[in-house]
N, C-alpha and C positions, 0 to 999 in steps of 0.2 A: 958057899956060893956054887951054884950048879954050874954045870958046862955051858958054854955059850950056845944058845939057841939061835938059828937062823930062821927069821921070820918074813915072808913076803906076802904083800896084800896087793890085790888089784883095787886102786882107789878111784871108784867112780866119780866121786865129788870133784876130782882134779882131771878126770880122764888120764889116769897115770898109773904108776906102781911105786911102792915103798918096800925096800928090804932093810931089816934092822938084824945086827948082831947082838943079842941081849943075853946078860947074865943076871940071875935074880936068885935072892936067898939071904938069910939071916938079916932082914930087914933093909937090904941093899938092891939096887936095880941100877946097873950100868949097861949103857947101849951106845952104838955108833949106828949110823943108818944112811941112806941115800934114797932120795925120791926124786921122781921126774913127773911132771905135771904138764898139761896143756891148756889148762883152764884156770885162771882168766887169761893167761899168756904162758907160752912155753917157758919152762924154767926147770932148773936143777936144785936140789937142796942136799946139803950134807950137814949131818948133826952129830954132836957127842954129848950125852946125857950122863950125869951122875947124880943119883938119888941115894942117900944112905941115912943112917941114924934113923930108922923107922920109915925109910922110904920117903924122906922129906928131900925135895930138890936141893941140890948144892949148887949145881951149875948146868947150863944148857947153853952150847956153843952152836951156832947156826949160820950156814953160808948158803945164799942163794944166787944162783948165775941166771940171767936172763938177757933178752935183746938189749936192755937198758944198762947192762952192765952187772958187777958183782956187789952185793950187799952182805954185811956180816952182823951179828948180834952176839953179845956175850951176857947172859943173864945169870944173875948170881943171887944166892940167897944166903943170909948170915948166920943162919942156924937160930937167930933170934926173933925172926918175923919180918925182917927189912929185906927189902930187894934193890938191887942196883941193875942198870941197863948200860953196858959199855962204861961202867965206872961212875954213871950219874945215879943218884938215889931216885927211886920210883915209888913215892909214898901211896899210889893208888892202890897197890896190891899187897900192901903191909898186912901181916897176918896170914897171907897165903901160904900154904905149905907146898903146894905143887905148880909146876908149870903145864901148860898144856899147849903143845905145838899143834897148830891148825891143820887139817886135813891127814893128821897122823893118828892111826888108831893106838900106838905105843904107848902114849902119854896117858891113856885112861886106865892103864894097868896099876899105876901107882896108889890112887885111892882105893881101888878095889882091892888090891893087895893088902894094904895097910889095914883094912877094916875086915878082910875076910868076907867080902861080900859076894864073891863067885862061889863060896862055900855055905854059907849060912846067912840066916836073917839078919837084917839091919837096914838102916837108912841114914845117910850122913848128907849134909848139906855144907858145900865148901866154897871158899873164895879161890879161884885160880888166878894165875899169871898166864893169861891166853895169849899167844904168839900168832898173829895173822900171817898166813903164807899166801903169797910170796912177798909181801912188803915188808914183813918183820916188825910190825907196830905191835906193842905190848899193852894190853888192856886188862881190866879187871873183868872176871866173868864167874858169876854164881852159878853153881853147879850142883845138882842132887843125884846121888847114886843110891839105888834102892834094890835089894835082893828080892827076885821073883821066885827063883827056885836054883838048885845047885847049877852053875853055869850060866845063869840067865839074870843080868842086871838091866834095871831101866835107868838110862841116863836121861837128865832133863837140865835145861837152861832155857829161862825165859819161856816162850811159847812152844819151843822145840822139845821133843822127846824121842827116844829111840831104845828099843829093848836090844841090848847087846849080848852076844854069845862070847862066853870065855871058855878057854880050856882049863884043866886042873891046875895048871901053874899060873893062871891069872892073866893069860894074853889073849887079846880079842881075837875070835875066830871069825865073826861076823858082826858088822857095824852096819844095819840096813841104811841105805842112802849115802853112806860114806865109803867103806871099805868091806872087803871079802878076802879072808886070808886063802892063798893058794895051798894046795897039798905039797908036802915036803916030797923031794925027790929021793 
């Protein structure tokens, strides 16, 4: 496992910012992060992500605070394809390997790293457990990741697509229309 990286993005889609403290290596990604957004309403997000055993999500814990109060989510994968949200089964996303935290570029790293798409040819279509922010609703999302060239991967879901730029370690540098990483200090 590598030393923790501190990654900060300006998130244009939420008119806010996100910072993640992330460690990746040996088929594992662990991260904790904080985000602030102002669209669709002012909110704060904190999260802890644990993806292991081939970069498969084990658990995502998220808390959102807004003018309406505080909401929490505990999303878990059992390692065999089944998911729970706050202890309740969620069969709509059975078979998914990854979570996708809305408005966060961090969770795009798991499928890209698992399949080495930031480095070499390939394309994968995946079912994701997509978490909407700031309401924390979990829905199934079909997503395709396609290697375009080293460091460049096309993300597509439904009619939407964007060509994402990744660094050598598999973290998003630029996600047009969503976020752009700020330079490290």
